C-alpha positions, 0 to 999 in steps of 0.5 A, a space after each residue: 576521511 570520515 565523510 568520504 568513507 560515509 559516502 562510500 558506504 552509503 553508495 555500496 550499501 544502496 547499490 547492494 540492496 538494489 543489486 539483490 532486488 534486481 537479482 531476485 526479480 530476474 531469478 523469480 521473473 514468472 513468480 513475480 509477474 504472477 504475484 503482482 498480477 494477482 495482487 493487482 486484480 485482487 486489490 482492484 476487486 476489493 476496491 470496487 467492492 468497498 466502493 459499492 458497499 459505500 454507495 449502497 449503504 443506507 445505514 448511518 447513525 450519529 456515531 462517527 460514520 463508518 463511510 469515511 473509513 470505508 472510503 479510506 480503505 477503498 483508496 488504500 486498495 487503489 494505492 496497493 493496485 498502483 504499487 503492484 502495477 508499478 512492479 509489473 511495469 518495472 517502474 518501481 525502480 525509478 519511482 519507489 524511493 525511501 520517501 515513497 516507502 515512508 508515505 506508503 507505510 504511513 498512509 497504510 498505518 493511519 488507515 488501519 488505526 483509524 478503521 479500528 477507532 471508528 469501528 469500536 466507537 461505532 459498535 454502540 451505534 449497532 446495538 
């Protein structure tokens, strides 16, 4: 009985969460589309600006290069752009699983921590 109860709970709980999300999206369809469209354009613009900065930068010192974190930030913006495009097309219901969320969160957190470490190490180089 315990195993069947757990399976029923998982099925009911995941369905409830999915139902609330679908209800939110259908109720706020206009806002959701504009929000994701603006986020897509901003992420794309930030990615392009980051890559331009990396390509145009001539300054590099013996400390860990700031170019690596900038490349990662550019790819993070592209990853965010992909996520908002999935939201715009409705594919997030099919592709965004728990594993996708964990990978996304891990990537974002790793890039942010790495950026901070390299930035503070490179401050000595800028003096």
